[in-house]
C-alpha angles and dihedrals in degrees: 000000000000120000114265111274123247095200138034102286117175117210125185112297141159127240123282115262128197110230095178138350108312094355115115123178135181137183123221132177131237119206110237129184092261101032141307127312127206121240128181134214122194127196121198126193116221121215091263094051095259114133134227110210111202120200097349126234124184107238134191116269097261092058091042088055087055091054092047090050089056094055147291117310104239107153129043114194118197098193095198137352094267092065099065096106097110100017097105096047090050091051091048092051092046105028093178092063115124107224118219131185135158115270096248091055097043100095093053094042088050089062089067105027131359112260113223099192146001092202108044119197106213092182090232122101091207096062122057136166116214135184109239111245116244097020101105086258087285100114127062134194133196125222116201121184121200131170088257094053146286127304121200115203112203130180126203094336093094127031121201107168107153102171101055111138140167125017091323089053092051091051092049090050091049091053089047100245094110133048145101095296138020115284144168101255117241091234090055092051089051100042106028110025116082099155115039093179092057093047091048089054089048093053091047091050090056091044087060093064104108089193094059112128107162147359120216116201130193094233115039146004123329114264106234104144106090097324091183092060090046090056092050090051091048090052089055090056093064 
């Protein structure tokens, strides 16, 4: 993993796409020793046109203009301490951003950028950050409710990389981030999960959301085909 950037540094990325009203997402790529690895940023518009930026990625100016047309960046969520790469440049570009991170990740995130809160109040009942149960308070998730349904934004908890090839692809599959179906990566189970029962209950709670339409993950494709069943299957893997 590269060292966190000090300045705005644009790496290869796709264009922003709107997956639901006021929810933009974009996939970038990090260069790794054996190849490149996908990473996702999601931007959510609150009811008052402020924005929540989840797992920040520095984008080119055309894409940044799209974000700024959606609203004013107000919250920067670093969902765990491995997603700090572009946090400082974002804070420099938008000094008024309130930085949020889960409590278990705070100390490491603070080494790069000062965390303002571990329980952000977005002032919008339809958008809520939660700390994922059973993850040592190191992993966060975002729940976004829209008239069309609910989106859950996850981070490293679930990997769904479908296009991994070559030696890099082999390593990503070995770690559990890549494969034919969504999975909880082996490395995540080893490093983040300390209470499998609590995490299982968390996944089943989300699976009970009749309004659930999609799950966005930081590494891999969105889960849109029966996301509730996917969560139940993931719970069984613990």
